[in-house]
N, C-alpha and C positions, 0 to 999 in steps of 0.2 A: 234418493242420493242421502248419503251418509255426510252431513255438514261438519265442518272442522268448528267446532265450537270452542272460542277464547274463553273457557271458564276460567275465572280467577280463584286459583287453587286456595285452600285454608292455610296452606304452609305459608310461613314467613317469607320475605325475601331474604336472599342469602347472607349467614350471618357472619359477621367478621370476628372469627375465633382468634386464636393467638398467633402470635407474628410467623410468618414463615421465614424459611431458610435463615435461622438465627446464627450460625456459627459457619465457618468456611469449609466449603466442600458439601454443607447439606441441601439437598434438592427436596423441596415439596411442590407436590400438585396442588393447583388450584382445585379446592376440595367440591365445590358445587358451582350452580350457575342459576342466574335470571336470565330469560330470555325471551323475545316477542320479536313479532314482524317489525322491520324498520319502520315504514310508513306509518305504524300505529303510534309509535313512542316518539319519534323526531327524526329527522334527517341532519340534523347536526350532532354526527357522532363524536366529534371532540368534545362538545358540552356532556354528552353523556358518560364519557371516560374522564369526568372531574367526579371525586369522592363526593357523596354527600347527596347522588340523585335518588329520587324516591322512586323505587322500582315495586312496590307492595301490589300494583296492578297487573305485575308482570307474570310470565308462567314462572314456575322456579322447580329446579331441577337436582334434587339431591345427591346428584352422582358427580364425579370430575371428569366424565368423558361419556359423550353420547351424542349420535344425531339428532336432529330435529325430533324425528319420531320415535328415537329412543328416550328422548328427554320426554317428551309429552306421554310416553309409556309408564317412565319411571315418575313421574310426577302425580300420575292416576288419572289423567286426562280421558286416557284410552285403554283398552285391554285388549289382549290376544284370545284369551279362551272365555267359553260359555256363548249361548245363542247370539248375544249381541256383541260378542268379540270378532275383532279384524279377521281373525282366520279361521271363522267359522263359514262354512259354505263358501259364496262368493261375496261377502260382506266386504271385503278387500277391493275388489271391482268396481264397488258403487262409491268407494270412498271419494270424497271432494280433494282434489289434490293442488287445486288452484291457489292456495296460500303458501304453496313451496314453489311458486314460479317468480318470487321476487325475493330481495335480501331478508335476512334476519340478523338479529345481533345477540350475542352471548355477551354477559357481563356478569363482572365479580369484584368485589372491594375486599382489600386483603391489607395485612399490616406489615410493616417490616422493621427491623430494628436498626435504622440506618447509622451508617457510620462514614466518616471521611477517608479512613482506611480501608475499607472494603469496596469491592464491586459486586455489582447484582445482575444477574441475567435472565433472560427469560426465552425458554426452550421451549419449541414446539416440536410434535412429533409426527407431524402430517395434518392437515385440516382438509375436508372436503368441500367444494374441489379447490378453493382457494379463499383467501380472507383478506381485509384490511385490518390491521391490529393498532388500538390507539391505547396510550398509558397517561394517565395524569393530564388530558387535554392535548397530548402530541401523538402525532401518528409515527409510529416506530416501525412498518411493513405495510406494502400495497399487496395487493393481489396477483402481481408480477413475480416479486418475491414470494411471497407464502404461498405458493402454488402445487396443486397435488397431494393425492393423500397418504402418501409416504414423505411428502416433501419437508423434512425436520430441520428447521434452522435454529441458531443459537442468536440471542439480539441482547446487545450490552444496553441495558437500563440504567445504567449507575446514575448517569446526569438526571434522569426523571424520577428517581425514586423518592417516596417522602414516609413519614410513618403512618399515613393512610393513603393507599394508593388504589386506584380502580382501573380496571382492565377491561375493554369492549373488544369484541371479537365480529366482525360483519363478515357474514358468509354468503355466497351466492349460488342460485340455484344449480346443481348439477345436471350435466349432459355428457353422458357416457362418450358420444362420438366426438366431443369437442375438450373433454378434461381427463386427464391422467387420474383416474377416482378408483374406486372399489366397487366393481359391478357384479351382475349374476349372469351374464350371456342370455342363454335359454332354459337356465336351471330351473327357475320359477319366476312368479309375477315380481317386479321391480317395486320394491318400497316406494310409497307415494313422494318421498322427500329425495328418490335418488342417492339416499346416504349421505346427504348433506351436513356438513355440521364438525363440531370439536369430537370426532370420535375417538381420537387419542389424548392422553394426558398434556396438559402445558404446564410446565413448572417454574418456579423460581430458584435459582440456586446463588449462593453467596460464595465468592473466593476473595483472597487476598491478590496481592500483584501478580502471581504467576499463575495462570489457568491450564486446566489439566483438560486435555478432549478425551474422548473414549478410549477405555483401555483394551487392547489386544492381547492373546496369548499365542505364541507360536510353540508348536511342537513338532521335534522331529526324531523318529526312531527307526533303527535297523528294523526293515522288514523279511518274512513275514515274523510275527510275533508269535511266539506259542506259550500256552499256559506255564504258569509253575516254571520259567526260565528265567534266570537273571539276565537282565538289561537294564540300560540305561537311557535316559529321555532327555535330549536337549530342549529347554524351555527358555523362550524369550519374553519378558513382560515388556510391553510398548504402549506409549502413549505420546500425543503432541504435548508440547509445553509452550505457553506464550506469554512474553511478558507486557504486562499492560499498562506497565510504568514508563515515562519517559526517561529514565536513566537505567544503567545497565545493572544486573541483579545477580546475586551467586545464590543459588537454592540447591537443596537436596533432596534428590529422590529417592524413595525408600520403598521398598515393594516386600510385604510380608506374606509368606507364603505357609497355608496350613495344610495339614494331611486330610484326607476324605473323613476322618474322625475329629477334624477340628481342633487338633494338636500342633502346636508350632513346629514347623518344618525348617524354615530358614529364613533369612532378611538379606536382601540386596539392595545395595546403596550406591549412589554415583550423586559427584558434586558436579555442576553444570554451571558455568557462566554465560549469560544470555544478554544481548545488547538490548538497548531501549526499543521497545516495540516489535521484538524480535520472536520469532518461534523456532523451534525445533523438536526433532522426534528424538525421543528418551528410549533407548534400549537397554533394559537390563537383562544378560543372559547366565544362565547357572544349568547345572547338570542334576537331575534326580536320579538317584542310584536304584536301581531296581523297582521301578514305581508300580502303584495298583494301575493297570490298564482298564479303561473303558472299554465296555463290549455291547454290541447290540442282546437286547434282552435273552433271547434262545441261547446265546454262545458264551454267557458270563457274568459278571457284576457290572454295576455302574458307579463305581469308587469318583467322586468327584472333590478334587483339590480348591483351595481357593486363594484368591490374591486380592491383597488391598493395597493400593499405590496412593503415598501421601507425598506432596511438594511441600517443603518447607524452607521458610525465609527467615534465618536468624532464628529465634527461639519460638515461632509460632508456626501454626500450619496454614499454608496457603490455600491449598486444595487439598481433596481427599476423595477418591474412588469409592462407591458403594463395595462392599465384598463381592467380589465377582468369582463364580464359580467356573473352571473349566477342568476337561477330560484328558487323560492321555491316551491318545490314539490317532490312527492314521484312517484317511480314506483317499482313494485314487480311484480313478476310471480308465478303461482302455477300450478302444476298438478292435472286435477280433475280426478273424479274417471274412467274415461278412457283414463287416460295417455294423455290428450292433454292439451296443454298450454294455459293458461289463464291469460292475463295481466291485471292488476291494476295500474290507475294510481290515486294518492291521495286519495286512498283506493277504489276506484270504478271500478269494471270490465268493461271493453271496449273492443269493438269489433275492432280487428285491420283491417282496409281495405285502402291496400295500393299497389303501383307498384313497379317492380324491375328497379332500376335505372342503366343507363350506363354512362361513360364518354365520350367525344367526343373521336373517333377513335384515333386521333393524342395527344391525353391528354390536349388539348388545355382548360385551364380554362376561361370561360366569365360569370363574377359575375351575369351580368345583364342578359344573357340567362338563367342561372340557376334559376334566380329570377322569370323569366317567368314562367319556368317549376314549380317552388314551387307556385306561384299564380293558374297554370292550375290544380294542386293537389289539392287545396282547393276547385277552382271552379267545379271541379268533384266530390265533397264531400267526398273525400279520406282523411285520417288522418294520413297517415304514408308512408315513402319510406324505401327501403331496398337497402343498398350498400352491394353488393356482391363483395368485393376486390375492390371497388371504391370510398375510403373514401376522395379521392381528397385533398381539403384544408381546414383550417379552415371558410373561408368565406362562405362554404357550411352551416357550422353548424349554424353561426351566423343568417342567412337568415331563417333557418328553425325553430331557436328560436323566431325569431321576430315573425314569420308568425303562430306558433303553430301548426308545424309538427313536427311526431314523427318518428325517426330516428332508424332503426335496422341496426347495421353494422356488418362487419365479413369477414374473409377471403374467398377466391374465390376457386372454385371446379377445379377439372380434369387435374390439372396440378401440379409443384412441390409442392404446399401449401399441397396437399393431396397424396404424393407419399408414402402410408403406405402399407404395407404387404398384409393387409385384404382388399385393395381399388382394386376391379375385373375390375372397369371401366377406371382405368388410360389408357393412350394411351401406355406407355411404358410398356411391359410385360416380366418380371417382373418389376416393378418400382424399381429405383436405390434408395436403403435405404438413408435415413437422414444421412449427416455427421455432425462432428461437428460444422463445417463451418453454416451447416444450423440451428442446433440449438442455435447457437449463433447469427445469423441473426435474427431468430424469437424472440429471447428476445429483441434484440434491438428494432426490428419491434414494440413488444406490448407495450414496454414500452414507445415509442414515441409517438402510436397511442393512448393510455388512457392517457397519460399526455394531447393530444390535445384536445380530447374530453371530458375529465371528468366534467369540469364546465357546459357544455351545457344542459339545460333542456330540449332540443329535444331528447336526447339520452335516449331510454328506454330498448336496449338489444346489447349485442357485443355476435356474433356465432364465436365461435373459430374453427368451421367447417362449410362447407356447406354440400356437398354431404355425406361425410365421418368426422367423429370424430378424433381428434388428438389423437397419442399414448401417455401412460401416462407420459412419459416424457417433451413431447411438452405441453401439458396439466397443469402439475406443472409450466413450464416456463410461460404459459400465465395467470395461475391466480395469480401466483407471482407478475408478472408486473401490473395486474390489481389491485391486492390489495395494492401496493406499490403507485399507484395514487391515492387513495383514491375512488375505483370503489364502488357506489352505486347502480348501476342496473343490473338487470339479465345477468347472463354469461350463456350462453345454448352451448351443445355439438355440434349439428350440425343443419341443417335445414332439415334433414331426420331421421327416425325411425331405421336406419338398425344398429345402436349399439354404443355404449357412454362409455366414460371412468368413472370409478368408483367416482373418485371426483367429477364429475357434475351430473351423473344419466342421465335419458332418457330426450330426447329433448323436447318431447311434439310436435315435429313437422312432417308432413307428407310433402314427395317429390315424389306424386306417379303419376303425372300428372294430366290432360293433357296438352301437349304441342303446339297440331294441333287441328284442328276444332272437336268440340263435338257439337251435337245439344243441344238446350236451356232446354230440358228436363232434360239432363243429370244433372244437377244441382239440379233438384227437387226430381229424383229417387233415393232415399238414403238408402232406406233399403232392405236388411240387410247392414248395414255398412261394414261387412267382407268382401266384394266383390264388393264393389262400389266404390274403389278406391278413386279419387279426388272431390268425390261429397261433399256436404255441411255438413261437420261436421268435429270438431275436428279444426287444425290449419295447414293451407296450405302455405307452404311458397314459392311456386312458380308454378303456375297454371295458365292455360288460353285456350282458342279455338285457339290459334295462330293467331289472327286477328290483323288487322292496315292497310288496304288498303289505301294508300295515294290518295287525289281528283287529278283529270287531271291537274289541275293547277301547282301542286308539280311533280307530272310525267313529266311533260315537261320540267322539270329542271334538271333530271339526266337521262332521257331514251330517246334512239331515237325513232322515229315512229316505226321502226321494233320491237324493244323491246316492246311498248306498243302493239303492235298487237301480238304478243307471248302471251300476258296475256290472252286472250280470243279466241285466234285461236290455240293455243298449250298449252291448258290446263296441260299436264304433264310435260311440258319442264323445265328444269332447269334454274334457274334464279340466276345471279350473284348477285342481290339486295336483295336475301333470305340471309339463312344462308351457311356456306362454303361448297364445292362442296363435301366434305366428310359427309355432315351431312345428318340426315333424313329428314331435313327440306330446301333441297337445293331447292325445288320444291312447288307448290301450288296443287300438284294433289288430296289431300283427301278435302282441301277446295273447290278446282272446280270440283270434283265430286258432293259433297254437292249443290253446287250453282248450276251446270246444271239440277241437279234431282230433288232441291225443287223449283226452280223459272224458269226454261227453259233455254234451251241454248241462249246465248247470240247472238245476230243479229250486234252487233257492240261494239266498246270499250266504248261509251257511254252508253250503254244497260248494258254491263258488270260492269262498275262501278257503277252504280245505284243499281244493283243487289247486289254486294260487300259490299256496304254501308251499304245495307240492311240487310245483313248478319252479318256483323261486329257489328250492331247495335243491333242486337237481342243478339248475342253473349257475349258482355259485360253485356248487362241491365241483361241476364238471371243469369250468373254467380254471380254479385253483389246482385241480389235482391234473389236470391236462398241461398245464405250465410247469408243475413241480415234477411230474413224471420225467418232462423233456428237458431237465437240468443238465443232464449228462449226454446228450444227444450230439449230433455229429454240428447241426447248427442250434446250439442250446438256446433254450427259453431263459434269457438272463434275467428278465423282470416282468412286473406287470402291475398298473395300478387300477384296480377296481373302480368303474365308475357307476355311481359315487361310493362314499364312505357313509354320509350321512346327509339328512336336508336341511336348507335355511330355514322351515317351517313345516306343517306336518304336509309331507307329499305323498304321492300314491305310487311312486317308482325311484329308481337311480338311489337307493339306499342298502346298508346291510344291518340296518336297525331304525326304527322309526323318531320321529322327532322328542317323542317321549321315553324314547330309551327304553321301548319293548323290545326284545329281540325276537325274531321272528325264523321264518324259511331260509331268507337269503343270509342270516347271521350264521343259523347253524350249520347249512351247508358249506359256507367258508370256514367255520370252526372245525369241522371233521376232517376237512381236505388237508388242513395245514398244521397237521399233529406234527410232533419232530422226527419221529418215526412213525411211517403210514404205510399203508396198502391200497391201492386203488385198481379200479376197473377202468380198461379201455374201451369206450363205447364203440370205438371205430373197429378195432381189430381184434377185439376180446382179449387182449391181453391182460396181465397181472403184473402191476409195476409195483417196485419198493421205492418209496424215497427217506432219506436220511437227510436231516436237514442241520443235524448237529455237526459239531467240530470234533467229537472224542466218541461218540458211540460207534461201537463196533463189534464183530463176533457172530457166533451161528443162530441164525432165526428161522423160523418156517411160516408159511400161511396156511390155514386152514381154509377149505374153501368147500361151502354147502350150498347147494342149489334145490331149492324145493317149489311146487307149484302152489298154486292158490288155495289147494286141498289139503297142503301139507305133506304130500308126497315126496319122497326124494328122488331127485333126477340124477343128481351126482354128488359124490363127496370123494374128496382129494387132498393131499398135502404137498407143499412145495418147499424142499429145503435149499437154503442158500446162506451167504456169509454177506453181511451188511459192511458198508464201508462210509465213514465219515463224508458228509457233505456229497453224496452222490445219490443217482437215482437209477434203477436198474430193472430190466425185465427180467421177471422170474418164472413166467408159465404163460401158456396159452390155452385159455379154457374154451375157445371155439367150439370144439365138437361137443362141450357139455351145453353151451347155449342153444345150440341147435334143437336139443332136446324139448324147449319149451313151446308148448302148444298154445299158448294166448300171452299169458304174463308169469312171469317166474321169480321168485324171491331170492336173490343172492346175498351171502353173508362170508364178508371174508375176516378172518381173525389174524392178526402179526403177533408172534408169541417169540418170547427171546429163549431159545432153547436151554440156555444155562439156567435160568430162573424158573421158566414156567411162566411168566407174566407174560398178561396180554397188553401190548404195547398200543394196537390200534383194533377198534372193531368197527366194521362199516357195512352198511348193510342197502342194497339196490333192489327196486323194480324194475324188471327187464323185460322189455316187448319183444316177442318173437319177431314181430313187423319194425324194421329198422327204421330209424330215422336217417334220411338220405337227403345231404344238402346240394342244392344246384348253384355251383358255384359259379356258373354264368349270370347270375342276376344278383350278384354282389353289387352293393351300394356300400357308401361312406357309413350308413348307419344299420345295414341288416343284409338279409340274405332270405333268399326262398327255399321251400324243401320241397324235393321231388316225390318223397314220400315221407309220411310219418308214423312215429311209434304209436300204438294201439292199447291203451291202459284201460279201456273202457270195462273189461273183465273185472276189475276192481269195484268197480260199482254194484256188483252181483255177488260178491264175496259173503261166505258165511261170517257170521259175527265172533271175535274173538273175546274173550276175557282177561282183564289184567287185574291182578290182586296187587294191592301196594302196600306197605308198612314203612312208617317214618321215625326215626330217632334222631335226638339233638347229640351233635357231638361235643364234648365239653369243651375240649382246647379250643377249638375254631369258633364254637358257637353256630357252625352253619349245620343242615340238616342232611341226615343219610336216607337214602329211598332205597328200597328193596322193591323190584317190579317183575312179576312173572307172568308170562303167558300160558295160562294154563289150558289153553284150547288146543285143538289137534291142527288149527290152520293157523297160517303165519298173521300177525299184529302188525299190521302196515299203517307206518308214521303215526306213532304214538306221540303225541305233545301234551306238556306238561304246562300248567300256566298258574302262578301264584297271583292268590288275590287277598285283599285285607277283610277286614270283617265286614265290609258293606260290599262285597263282590267286585271292588275295584282293582283293576291290575296294578301289581306290584313292582316298580321298579326305581333304580338299577338293582340288577341281580346277575349271578353267574347260574349256569348249569353245568355240570361237566359232560353231560351229553343231554340231547332232547330232539325232537322230531325224529325218533329212532324207530326201525321196524325189528320186530322179534319173532324169530322161528317158533315152530310150535313148541310149548314146553320149557321155553328158553327163559333166564332170568338175566338180570341186569342191577347193576349198582350203580344209583346216581347220586350225585352231590349238590346240593342246593346251597348258595350262599346269598343270603338276602343283606343287601347293605344298608337297608333303612330299618328292619328289624319290625316291620309292619305286616309280613305275612302271617294270614290265618289259616287258610285253606289251600290245596292244590287241586285245579282240576284236571282230570285225565279226561285225554279226548284221543280220537285216532279215525283213520278212513273207515276201518271197521270194528271200531272199539266204540262200545256204548258209553258215554259221558258218564262220569261218576267225581265223586270228590273226596278227598281225604284231609281230617283235621289235623292240624299242627298243634303240639303241646297237649 
């Protein structure tokens, strides 16, 4: 048993620094916390909230926001990494969770420059799962009001404030079936504290007599918007104003708007008379002529205007907002003839290609880490992230705004959020009905989240349900909160087609799986659509082949030698770093059955991992190519969310890159499939598809098709000529007769060439089996499907060796590296892998490769660009299915 030792940290109790919120409009977060189990310190919470309490023996968290486990990790009591770390092997499974079954208290002592002319407010942004709040010996909120991970509230603390102040937050143990919290469903083991604590900032704000609510910015434009065309945008700045005094007041609302390059654009003003204790919605409309328009990354730039709203009474400032960014763009959605949701941005239909994001297991926020994830999303050619109950912090949306990533947010499934009588999947049977407190918490939650997200141009939808839709009362609450915030993007009833509230109508999204391995042909075998489940039509809200195998360098960081041996020697064994032990996804049996059958029984860990990366690459590439190729079909593939983008901890599946940000098979399969202009092979009909995801690329193109056997002999060569059209996919050829010439396994290379310039726009290489994968659709379940027949790639195991030569040169302008690789052999070099390591031989991340995990024909050359974000790379390791490992030093 790993005991929870209450080690007294050498860190001092929270230091009382300079005063908080010293001028009107200023908001400051409580900067750090002392925290401890309540029964250890005192049951008299009011007394604990008096200034001067000795907390030197408590735990001390040097951060402003942390769950209990997050605080203990920040303090240094525990660590996640290393053989003794929580995430190593099954250490977490032996962790003593009993201390988190009783309440804890957070405490901070802070200073204020109090004045009789000023008002002070304490603002919460959600506390998990609920809390009692005490300030200076008085209770200001109980756990009925301050309830829910997203339940943000503003409390007037003016009458209680002093120069020296003490705040105590009593948090209660979290139960996902009883509380509206942040959970992990079956994605990974639950944290020992179930996420309990002050996971978001608590802030102190000062104002004058007129208080300002959150700022919203409403944008309206004629659509469709075309690049470089003059147009005007109607923009309205909106916020609540509340008179805190007992007498009428006259105030001036002033909004200053700046251009994306921070130059002054215009000032909007309005004089308003407000009765005693009255409130009003302030609206300041204007017109911006020929504005710079915000686009998703692949379609254009992401200019961000900004606004700052000020309320002034007399000659003084009463309240002022932070400078708030906003983008000028429009988003809409519609149901097509098949009841599938189609999104439009700036009036143009867009295929959503995203991944399902998860927070860190302990809800630790790291802006730099998320920034790396966001850049990976774009490097993989995706354009969206789905947040299922993982809305986290404003910084997340700021990053998405700047990079041009679209966000689909919404509540999570499978726990209290969806405890409806008609939810047959809930773990409680029957589920406990929502209480009045739940509806009140839902109201506070949606109002807080809507206010936080409204101004962000990255937002394209909010899902008020995931697997199940909310009841009519909850739906009305959600719609009311969104409306009052000035919500302008689609509100969707759920991520599934199981039902819907009348106020919203059908979701137009399907949640039919798969979640575990399916063969690449699955995504192309789509007719008839009434019994093809997750295949490439409609909007798939969460689906994938369950892949995401970490590389050996990552595995050694969180698995023992025995754990790694189990991966290939015990293919059906339950594995702690998969999903929960009650889940269908606790083992890799479905995946491993396919790997053993299609690629042959592994002979070592290295052999297993090579085959696993090939499986993962096949899986993600075929999924994204299947969907992209059917964008213009009679029943189009309107969008997909790959399940999942990332892991909450070092996991063995459901990711496109591992927790350590090391990209591998699932990453590079996604990346190759999502090139803006791309050529793809149809595993089902042996068609060649052309995909154009741009708004402005057009003109003559050709596809160069080369097929060789494993000895390097040419089986077929041909060129396909066509004209590409923006935002369209099209079939340009049928190479089934060529594929039939394969005797065991062939290597297919497709080159997409711009005929006007001769530039290669996309290069794609496949290993193709004579014996095809055939799906047995009669065995379809919600998470997988059986195969009637499997591809046979075992001939790859006895291929002749290829030889790769590599040279590297540093690019002066970018600081990156340019590699020239050539296969000098007469046989194909299959699945060539490049891995950057430091001077000690450890993997270097984060980084980007222009291409990786590629296959070269005999005597073919390729140029690859490497961007090492940390600058720590020293050597590149070169490997492959039939390529002997070698190294090239950089510099």
